[in-house]
One Martini backbone bead per residue (centre of mass of N, CA, C, O) as a GRO file, in nm:
protein
  163
    1UNK     BB    1   1.867  15.576   7.288
    2UNK     BB    2   1.938  15.827   7.111
    3UNK     BB    3   2.189  15.987   6.958
    4UNK     BB    4   2.099  16.271   7.040
    5UNK     BB    5   2.070  16.216   7.343
    6UNK     BB    6   2.363  16.121   7.390
    7UNK     BB    7   2.489  16.382   7.303
    8UNK     BB    8   2.347  16.562   7.513
    9UNK     BB    9   2.455  16.411   7.759
   10UNK     BB   10   2.754  16.455   7.703
   11UNK     BB   11   2.733  16.764   7.715
   12UNK     BB   12   2.623  16.788   8.003
   13UNK     BB   13   2.871  16.654   8.136
   14UNK     BB   14   3.074  16.862   8.037
   15UNK     BB   15   2.946  17.103   8.180
   16UNK     BB   16   2.967  16.992   8.461
   17UNK     BB   17   3.278  16.944   8.456
   18UNK     BB   18   3.350  17.247   8.425
   19UNK     BB   19   3.207  17.410   8.672
   20UNK     BB   20   3.094  17.708   8.632
   21UNK     BB   21   2.776  17.785   8.692
   22UNK     BB   22   2.706  17.916   8.423
   23UNK     BB   23   2.550  18.048   8.180
   24UNK     BB   24   2.481  17.965   7.852
   25UNK     BB   25   2.591  18.111   7.542
   26UNK     BB   26   2.530  18.121   7.216
   27UNK     BB   27   2.772  18.164   6.954
   28UNK     BB   28   2.759  18.317   6.642
   29UNK     BB   29   2.874  18.352   6.316
   30UNK     BB   30   2.891  18.568   6.087
   31UNK     BB   31   3.008  18.621   5.778
   32UNK     BB   32   3.160  18.884   5.894
   33UNK     BB   33   3.239  18.794   6.213
   34UNK     BB   34   3.001  18.881   6.390
   35UNK     BB   35   2.878  18.854   6.680
   36UNK     BB   36   2.597  18.665   6.808
   37UNK     BB   37   2.308  18.611   6.980
   38UNK     BB   38   2.126  18.347   7.146
   39UNK     BB   39   1.830  18.206   7.238
   40UNK     BB   40   1.781  17.974   7.501
   41UNK     BB   41   1.595  17.707   7.575
   42UNK     BB   42   1.471  17.475   7.744
   43UNK     BB   43   1.517  17.137   7.777
   44UNK     BB   44   1.270  16.865   7.767
   45UNK     BB   45   1.459  16.640   7.823
   46UNK     BB   46   1.443  16.397   8.069
   47UNK     BB   47   1.745  16.289   8.063
   48UNK     BB   48   1.874  16.561   8.176
   49UNK     BB   49   1.800  16.527   8.472
   50UNK     BB   50   2.013  16.316   8.531
   51UNK     BB   51   2.263  16.476   8.435
   52UNK     BB   52   2.220  16.714   8.644
   53UNK     BB   53   2.294  16.510   8.892
   54UNK     BB   54   2.581  16.555   8.834
   55UNK     BB   55   2.856  16.641   9.076
   56UNK     BB   56   3.084  16.427   8.988
   57UNK     BB   57   3.396  16.413   8.781
   58UNK     BB   58   3.626  16.146   8.662
   59UNK     BB   59   3.880  16.102   8.457
   60UNK     BB   60   4.050  15.831   8.339
   61UNK     BB   61   4.406  15.819   8.222
   62UNK     BB   62   4.526  15.492   8.283
   63UNK     BB   63   4.347  15.290   8.047
   64UNK     BB   64   4.438  15.332   7.775
   65UNK     BB   65   4.191  15.278   7.531
   66UNK     BB   66   4.000  15.334   7.752
   67UNK     BB   67   3.692  15.479   7.856
   68UNK     BB   68   3.697  15.625   8.183
   69UNK     BB   69   3.472  15.684   8.472
   70UNK     BB   70   3.399  15.881   8.756
   71UNK     BB   71   3.080  15.913   8.932
   72UNK     BB   72   2.835  16.145   9.081
   73UNK     BB   73   2.510  16.145   9.225
   74UNK     BB   74   2.224  16.283   9.324
   75UNK     BB   75   2.073  16.123   9.615
   76UNK     BB   76   1.870  16.137   9.842
   77UNK     BB   77   2.025  16.194  10.138
   78UNK     BB   78   2.277  16.423  10.188
   79UNK     BB   79   2.329  16.328  10.503
   80UNK     BB   80   2.298  16.004  10.383
   81UNK     BB   81   2.459  15.911  10.134
   82UNK     BB   82   2.393  16.107   9.845
   83UNK     BB   83   2.641  15.970   9.673
   84UNK     BB   84   2.624  15.817   9.379
   85UNK     BB   85   2.867  15.575   9.274
   86UNK     BB   86   3.055  15.543   8.962
   87UNK     BB   87   3.162  15.317   8.702
   88UNK     BB   88   3.266  15.387   8.354
   89UNK     BB   89   3.245  15.231   8.026
   90UNK     BB   90   3.309  15.270   7.699
   91UNK     BB   91   3.176  15.111   7.423
   92UNK     BB   92   2.971  15.286   7.225
   93UNK     BB   93   2.758  15.478   7.050
   94UNK     BB   94   2.531  15.250   7.052
   95UNK     BB   95   2.583  15.146   7.371
   96UNK     BB   96   2.761  15.318   7.546
   97UNK     BB   97   2.764  15.247   7.886
   98UNK     BB   98   2.933  15.073   8.143
   99UNK     BB   99   2.778  15.043   8.464
  100UNK     BB  100   2.898  15.079   8.810
  101UNK     BB  101   2.797  15.048   9.138
  102UNK     BB  102   2.986  15.129   9.433
  103UNK     BB  103   2.814  15.348   9.604
  104UNK     BB  104   2.727  15.529   9.907
  105UNK     BB  105   2.813  15.870   9.979
  106UNK     BB  106   2.930  16.181  10.067
  107UNK     BB  107   3.229  16.126   9.959
  108UNK     BB  108   3.503  16.146   9.716
  109UNK     BB  109   3.850  16.036   9.653
  110UNK     BB  110   4.118  16.026   9.455
  111UNK     BB  111   4.431  15.871   9.507
  112UNK     BB  112   4.454  15.650   9.271
  113UNK     BB  113   4.585  15.543   8.930
  114UNK     BB  114   4.575  15.238   8.755
  115UNK     BB  115   4.568  14.982   8.568
  116UNK     BB  116   4.277  14.835   8.686
  117UNK     BB  117   4.297  15.073   8.920
  118UNK     BB  118   4.142  15.216   9.227
  119UNK     BB  119   4.180  15.468   9.474
  120UNK     BB  120   3.974  15.542   9.758
  121UNK     BB  121   3.823  15.808   9.945
  122UNK     BB  122   3.570  15.780  10.194
  123UNK     BB  123   3.275  15.939  10.304
  124UNK     BB  124   3.049  15.829  10.567
  125UNK     BB  125   2.756  15.739  10.694
  126UNK     BB  126   2.666  15.636  11.034
  127UNK     BB  127   2.455  15.421  11.230
  128UNK     BB  128   2.349  15.370  11.545
  129UNK     BB  129   2.146  15.111  11.633
  130UNK     BB  130   2.103  15.182  11.940
  131UNK     BB  131   2.071  15.522  11.922
  132UNK     BB  132   2.057  15.672  11.619
  133UNK     BB  133   2.322  15.788  11.566
  134UNK     BB  134   2.503  16.008  11.354
  135UNK     BB  135   2.793  15.946  11.174
  136UNK     BB  136   3.140  15.930  11.068
  137UNK     BB  137   3.359  15.803  10.802
  138UNK     BB  138   3.684  15.698  10.694
  139UNK     BB  139   3.778  15.524  10.385
  140UNK     BB  140   3.923  15.267  10.196
  141UNK     BB  141   3.922  15.187   9.841
  142UNK     BB  142   3.935  14.917   9.605
  143UNK     BB  143   3.929  14.925   9.252
  144UNK     BB  144   3.884  14.643   9.027
  145UNK     BB  145   3.997  14.517   8.696
  146UNK     BB  146   3.948  14.298   8.400
  147UNK     BB  147   3.996  14.261   8.098
  148UNK     BB  148   3.898  14.124   7.836
  149UNK     BB  149   3.929  13.985   7.557
  150UNK     BB  150   4.102  14.202   7.357
  151UNK     BB  151   4.012  14.451   7.561
  152UNK     BB  152   3.759  14.417   7.685
  153UNK     BB  153   3.525  14.477   7.882
  154UNK     BB  154   3.430  14.441   8.185
  155UNK     BB  155   3.201  14.231   8.373
  156UNK     BB  156   3.354  14.336   8.637
  157UNK     BB  157   3.395  14.458   8.975
  158UNK     BB  158   3.611  14.532   9.254
  159UNK     BB  159   3.546  14.588   9.606
  160UNK     BB  160   3.789  14.691   9.856
  161UNK     BB  161   3.858  14.716  10.176
  162UNK     BB  162   4.058  14.924  10.363
  163UNK     BB  163   4.262  15.122  10.580
   0.00000   0.00000   0.00000
């Protein structure tokens, strides 16, 4: 992916994170300081379709020098665990993000965050194999990781079911 596309993707994620739901209008300043509006056309970049699917984003703040975020994208059946949930670590502008898929849920909520550890409460759909009835349950997950040598990004994360 080109640097321009990565920049546009980062901007799209920031817009989604802002959660305004309102159309954006670019405002430019003329030399005299009088604002003027610009008409913005839809961006044809297909990578932005994926970015637009991000529906929940949480920046993790207690991870030292690492840039880490938890995010969920819309996918599949929204009534049956349609929130694909990921943990991502920023590698570099040239390499982008190292992304780990944590699971598919209806919703998630961050309960706590400490260095190398994240506690989540997830709500998920469950189907009774005998009757075919769909119900839901709430459970806790602990996501943990250990940085590599010299503070390098982790090569894996561990997801443990809690009580």
